[in-house]
PAZALUM-824209 format. One record per atom (N, C-alpha, C): x, y, z. Coordinates in steps of 0.02 Angstrom, whole numbers, plus 50000, padded with zeros to 5 digits. Example, Ala and Ser with C-alpha at 12.3 -4.5 7.8 and 13.67 -1.06 7.14 Angstrom:
<rs>
506604971650390
506154977550390
506604983550390
506424988850354
506844994750357
506455000250394
</rs>
This chain:
<rs>
490845342447362
491535342547337
492015340747394
492575337347379
493055335647431
493335341947462
493385341847528
493635347747563
494395347347568
494725347547511
495455347547508
495675353247463
496215356447482
496445362247445
496795360247381
496785364747333
497185364147271
496995358047230
496385355647235
496185349947195
496515343447213
496755342747275
497105336647295
496605331347317
496265328447269
495785323147282
495765318647221
495485312747230
495455307947175
494745306347154
494285311147163
493595310147145
493485312047073
493235307347031
493125308846960
492605314246951
492625317546893
492185323146879
491445321446888
491195315746862
490475314146873
490285314046946
490725311146988
490575310847060
490605317747091
491055321947067
491085328847092
490425332447077
490165331547017
489545334946998
488955332447040
488955326147058
488405323447098
488375326647167
488955329247191
488985332147258
488815339547259
488725342547201
488585349747199
487885351247228
487855356847260
487215359347287
487155366647269
486685368647225
486155364347197
486435359447146
486095353847136
486345348647090
486325351047017
486765348146977
486775349746906
486165346446873
485935349046818
485365345946784
485525338746763
485045334346766
485165327246749
485445326246679
485225330346631
485485329446563
486225331246558
486435336246597
487135338146598
487555332646630
487315330046686
487665324546720
487725318446674
487185316846640
487195311146594
487695312046539
487745318246513
488225319746460
488945318946485
489075321646544
489755321046573
489925313746587
489455309946614
489575302946628
489725299046564
489365300546511
489465297146447
490155298746419
490355305046423
491015307046397
491575304046439
491465303946505
491965300946550
492045293546535
491485290146524
491505282946508
491855281746441
491735286146392
492065285446327
492815286446335
493005291346377
493725292446388
494045286346420
493705283446470
493965277546504
494045271846454
493545270946411
493585265646361
494165266646313
494255272946292
494815274546248
495475273246283
495515275346346
496125274246385
496295266846389
495795262746406
495915255546413
496125252446346
495835254846291
496025252246225
496745254146208
496935260246226
497615262446212
498125258446252
497955257046315
498405252946356
498475245946325
497905243146304
497935236446272
498335236646208
498265242046170
498645242746107
499395243246121
499565247246170
500275247946188
500565241146209
500185237446250
500415230846271
500505226246212
500035226446165
500085222146105
500685224046062
500795230546054
501365232846014
502025230846046
502065231346112
502665229246147
502785221746137
502245217946139
502305210746129
502575209146060
502325212846010
502575211745941
503295214045935
503445219845965
504125222545961
504635218045995
504405214646049
504875210546087
505145204846043
504695201246009
504895195945963
505415191245995
505255188946054
505705184246088
506165187446137
506235194146135
506675197546183
506275199346246
506615200146303
506265202346363
505955209246351
505325210146374
504985216446364
505365222246395
505665221046454
506055226346487
506615228846442
506925224246406
507465226146360
507205230546303
506605228846278
506295232846225
506135239846250
505845240246310
505665246746338
506295251046348
506835248046374
507465251746384
507725254346317
507665250246265
507905252346199
507485258046172
506825257746183
506385263246161
506555269746196
506685269346260
506855275346299
507525278146275
508005273646265
508665275946243
508645279046174
508175276846132
508155279246064
507715285346053
507375287746105
506935293546096
507345299946083
507065304346043
507415310646029
507255315946081
506765314646124
506595319346177
506765316146244
507285318346278
507465315346343
506865315546391
506785310146429
506225309946475
506265315446528
506875317546545
506945322746595
506615329246574
506565330346508
506255336546484
505495335846482
505255329646485
504535328546484
504245328646555
504635326446603
504405326146673
504845330746714
504565336346734
504945341246773
505035338746844
505525341546879
505655339346947
505175342746997
504885348346979
504445351847025
503715351347005
503455345347000
502765344346979
502285347047032
501745350047008
501215352447052
500815346447075
500745345347141
500355339747167
499655339447138
499355345347125
498675345447097
498665342447027
499215343446989
499245340446922
499275332846926
499665330346975
499715323046983
499045320247006
498705323747051
498055321447075
497555321247017
497595326246973
497145326346915
497275320446870
497915318746861
498095313046819
497815306546850
497895305746916
497645299746949
496885299346946
496555305146951
495825305146944
495625302646875
495975305046824
495815303046756
495915295546745
496385292646782
496525285446775
496085281246821
495625284546858
495165280746899
495445278446965
496005281446988
496285279447053
495825281647109
495825277747163
495435279547222
495915280047281
495735284147329
496165284847388
496185292047411
496775294347433
496835301147459
497495304147438
497515310747441
498125314547426
498255319147484
498855318947512
499015323047570
499665326747558
499675333047579
500285337147576
500495338647648
501095336547666
501335337447734
501975341547733
502075345447786
502695349347792
503265344747810
503855345947780
504445342047798
504635343447869
504985338647900
505175339347970
505615345547981
506065346847933
506515352547941
506195359147919
505565358747897
505215364847877
505455367647811
505865363847775
506155366447713
505675365947654
505145362247661
504685361447605
504105356947624
503785354247574
503225349747586
503325343147552
502965338247575
502995331647546
502285329447528
502195327247466
501545325047443
501505317447444
500995314747476
500905307547482
500245305547449
500285300847402
499695298347368
499565291247393
498985290347421
498775283647443
498175281547401
498315278047346
497765275947304
497715268347304
497115266047292
496965258947301
496935255347234
496365252447218
496325248047159
496015251147098
495915257747099
495645261047040
494925259347026
494755259146961
494065258346942
493775251646964
494185246546971
493935240046993
493635240547062
493985243747109
493725244347176
493115248847177
493125254247138
492545258647136
491935254947109
492035250947058
491475247047030
491195242347083
491645239147121
491415234447172
491025238047226
491255244047244
490895247847295
490185249547271
490115251047207
489455252547179
489035246347169
489375240647162
489015234247148
489305228847194
489195229447260
489525224847308
489325217647300
488775216247265
488575209347256
488945205847200
489355209547162
489715206547106
490285202047131
490285195647114
490835191247137
491485192947101
492025192747138
492695194047111
493065187347108
493265185247048
493605178947038
494315180547014
494815177447044
495515178947028
495885172647009
496245172946953
496715167646936
497415170646933
497915166846955
498605169246955
499055163346942
499635164746914
500095159346895
500805161246912
501185156346938
501895157146950
502045163146995
502475167746973
502635173647013
502025178047023
501545177546977
500935181546985
500525179647046
500635173647073
500275171747134
500515176047193
501145178047190
501395182547242
501055189347238
500995192047177
500655198347168
499925197847189
499615192247173
498915191047193
498845191147269
499275187447303
499235187047376
499375193847408
499875197447383
500035203947412
499475208947400
499155208547342
498585212947327
498005211447375
497875205047387
497345203147434
497495205847503
498125205547523
498315207847590
498185215347598
498215219047544
498135226347547
497415228747538
496955224147526
496265226147517
495975229147581
495505233847574
495155236347633
494805230647668
494705231247734
494425225647773
493755223047747
493345227447718
492675225347697
492645222247628
493205222147592
493215219547524
493405212147524
492965208047496
493085200847492
493045198547419
493475193947401
493415190747335
493095183947344
492815181347290
492425175147296
492885169047296
493285168347243
493725162547236
494395164747206
494915160947223
495595162547200
495925156147175
496275156847119
496685151347092
497415153147099
497795148947133
498525149747138
498835144047098
499025145447036
499255140346990
500015140246987
500315134447002
501045133746999
501385139447036
501195140347099
501415146147137
502165146347148
502455152247137
503165153247150
503285156147219
502775156247262
502875158147332
503215152447369
503545153947424
503845148647465
503285144847500
503385138347513
502845134147543
502595136747610
503035139847649
502855141947716
502645149247719
502525152447662
502285159347664
501595159447699
501505164047746
500885164347784
500335167647742
499845163747722
499295166147681
498695168747722
498765168947787
498195170547830
497855177047812
498245182447804
497955188947791
497625189047722
497945186047673
497645185747606
496995181747607
497005176047641
496405171747644
495835175047681
495985179847725
495445183247761
495025187447714
495275188747653
494895192547603
494565187947552
494585181447564
494275176547519
493635173947552
493075174947520
492425172847547
492335165247538
492545162647481
492475155547467
493105151647480
493405149247426
493995145047432
494565147847388
495175146047408
495775147347367
496065140547348
496165139347284
496395132947259
497125133447239
497545129247270
498265129447257
498465123347217
498605124347152
498805118947108
499565117947111
499775111847123
500485110247127
500635104047086
501255103147069
501455097347030
502185095447045
502315089147062
503015086947072
503415086847008
503085087846951
503435087946886
503725094846869
503595099746912
503805106646898
504495108046929
504935103146929
505565103746965
506065108546934
506035109546868
506525113946836
506435121146859
505805123546856
505675130546873
505585131546948
505155127446978
504965128547048
505365124147097
505845120447071
506295116647114
506995119547109
507335117747054
508015120247044
508025127847036
507555130446996
507545137646983
507475141847045
506965140447085
506855144547145
507355143047200
507645137047200
508155135447250
508785139547238
508925141047174
509525144947157
509375152447156
508845154347122
508695161447112
508195164347161
507855160047197
507385162447248
506665162247225
506215161547273
505495161847260
505305169147252
504665170447235
504435177247225
504475181247290
504455177847348
504525181347412
505225180947440
505705179147397
506415179847415
506715174147455
506435168147453
506715162447489
507035157747439
507625155347455
507965150547412
507755143547433
507225141047403
506955134547420
506485132247365
506235126147371
505725123947325
505095128147335
504735129347282
504145133647286
503515129447299
502995132947322
502365129447339
502045126047279
502175128647219
501905125547159
502205118847144
502755117147178
503075110547170
502825105747223
502805107947285
502665103347341
502055105147382
501715110547366
501125112547404
501285117347460
500765120847485
500855125447541
500825121647607
501205123947656
501165121447724
500895127047768
500515125447818
500235130547863
500755132047917
501025138147919
501515139947970
501235139248041
501685138648089
501485137348158
501015142648185
501155149048170
500755154548198
500215157048150
500075153348098
499575155448050
498865154348078
498385157448046
497685156948066
497385150648034
497285145448074
497035139148047
496335139848018
495935144448046
495255145448020
495285148047948
495765152647935
495835155147867
496125149847821
496585145747847
496885140547806
496395135047786
495825134847821
495305130047801
495025131747733
495135137947711
494895139947644
495365137647588
495965135647606
496465133747556
496375126447536
496255125347472
496135118547446
496745116347405
497135111547430
497695109047390
497445105247329
497755106447272
497575103047209
498205099947179
498445094347208
499035091147181
498905088347111
499435087647073
499385085547003
499065078646997
498625078046948
498295071746931
498525069846860
498825063946853
499095061946788
498555061446735
497915060946755
497375060846706
497315067446669
497635072646696
497605079246663
498035079446600
498435074346589
498855074146528
498415074846466
497835071546466
497405071746407
497115078746395
497185083146445
496955090046439
497535094746422
498105091846405
498675095946386
499105098246444
498965095746504
499345097646564
499775091746584
500425092246569
500885086846585
501205087846653
501005093146688
501265094246755
501875098746758
502075101346700
502645105946701
502395112846720
502835118046713
502665124546740
502085127946703
502005126446640
501475129746602
500895124946586
500905118946615
500375114246602
499685116846621
499655120646676
499005123246699
498715128546653
499135131046607
498895136146561
498605133246496
498595126546491
498295123346433
497565125446426
497355127046365
496665129246354
496165123846375
496295117646357
495835112246374
495795111346450
496365111946484
496365111246557
495995117046590
496115123046564
495765128946592
495015128246583
494805125846525
494095125246510
493765119746551
494125114146561
493825108346593
493885108346668
494435111046694
494565110646766
494515117546800
494885122446774
494915128946810
494255132746806
493985133546745
493385137646737
492795135046778
492645128546779
492085126246820
492175127746894
492795127146919
492925128746990
492805136147003
493045140246958
492935147446965
492195149146967
491805145446930
491075146846927
490695143546984
491055140447031
490735137947091
490615130547094
490825126847044
490735119547045
491285116247087
491135110447113
491625106747152
492205104347108
492825104347134
493385101747095
493265094547075
493515092447018
493435085446997
493815080847044
493525075047058
493855070147101
494475067447064
495035066647100
495635064047066
495515057047041
495775055646983
495695048946954
496325044746965
496855047946988
497465044247005
497695046647073
498055042447109
498315044247174
498905048947166
498905054747202
499475059247197
500105055747222
500675058047197
501305055047219
501405056147293
501795051847325
501925052547397
502225059347413
502645061747368
502975068247379
502455073847382
501985073847334
501475079147333
501005078447392
500815072147410
500345071147464
500625073447530
501265072247541
501575073947604
501645081447612
501745085047557
501895092147562
501275096547556
500775094347518
500195098647506
499705098047564
499905100847621
499505100347682
499305107147706
498755107447743
498565113747774
498605113247849
498905107747875
498995107147946
499645110447967
499665113748027
500275117148048
500855112148054
501425114248030
502025110148040
502285111248110
502565106148141
502785106648211
503315111948222
503745112948173
504275117948180
504105124448149
503535124848113
503345131048079
503745132248016
504085126947992
504495127847931
504385121947886
504495122747821
504425117147775
504975111947786
504935106447751
505425101147759
506115103647741
506635099847762
507325102147753
507485103247680
507155099647635
507295100547564
507045107247539
506615110647577
506335117047554
506595122847596
507145121847632
507425127247672
507775132247628
</rs>
C-alpha cells in the first residue's frame, strides 16, 4: 500500500490489493479487476455520450456557449455542489477512480496558517497501460491548434516514454517554435503537413489573432517549420516536412485548412504513414514559397522570415 496518510495516493483499488501482504485470493482480485474495468468502460461511455449530446445541443453554436447556458440554467448552483473546504483524500479518491497517475502532496503554508494540497498527475490510464505494455507503439495525429496541445503533451512526458510517430497537420504553432524537447519523445518521425493555400486561417488569421503559442505571424501549417538557432539539430532530423502536393486534390484535399481531414486523404496518405510506410513521393513540385519555408536547417538569425514575424 502507498505510504501516504489519509488516502492521498492515486493507486487504483486492484493495484492496492496486489500489494497486500498476505495477498488477497486470486478469485477476489479477479472479481475486483473485472468490476473496476466495467466501471472504467461505463465512465468512458458516459464521457462519450456527454460529448455527443453537447455536439447535438450546440447545433452550430460554440460548445463553450452551450456549456455556459447549461450552467446558468441549472436549478442547483454549482457552489452548493462543490464546497470550498474539500477533503484532499476525497479529491485523491476521485482522481484514482478516473485513472489518474502521479502523486498527491499536502504541504504546510509558509505562514503556517494552513496546508496546501498539490496534485501532480500525468496521463491517466493511457500512461499506465503503456507502462504495463511498453512495446505498444503510440501513434499521434493532431490538427491546427491541436498540434500545440500535442507538442506540449510530448514535452511533459516522463523521460522514458517515447511515441512512435506523430502527425502535425496544418499546425497553428509559430514556424520558429522549438520542437526539440517534444521530438526527443518521438522514436520514429514527426510529419509536418503544410500548405500555401491555407492563408485565410494560418496566414491572415494567425497574423491578427495569434498562433496557438501566442505569436502574431504566419503559422507553420502555412509555410513549414524552421529550426531555431539554438535547437537540437539531431532531434530536428526526425521532423519530416510534408508540403502540399496538388495531386492530393483528387483525394479531397485542396490545401485549405481542413483539406488534410478528408477521409480519402486520411486513408490514402496519413494512415499508411502512421502504420510505418514511407510517405508517397510528390507528384508535383511544391511551390517556391513552401519549399523555401519548410526547412529543418537552422536559420542564421534564429527567426522566421520577415513575413512571419
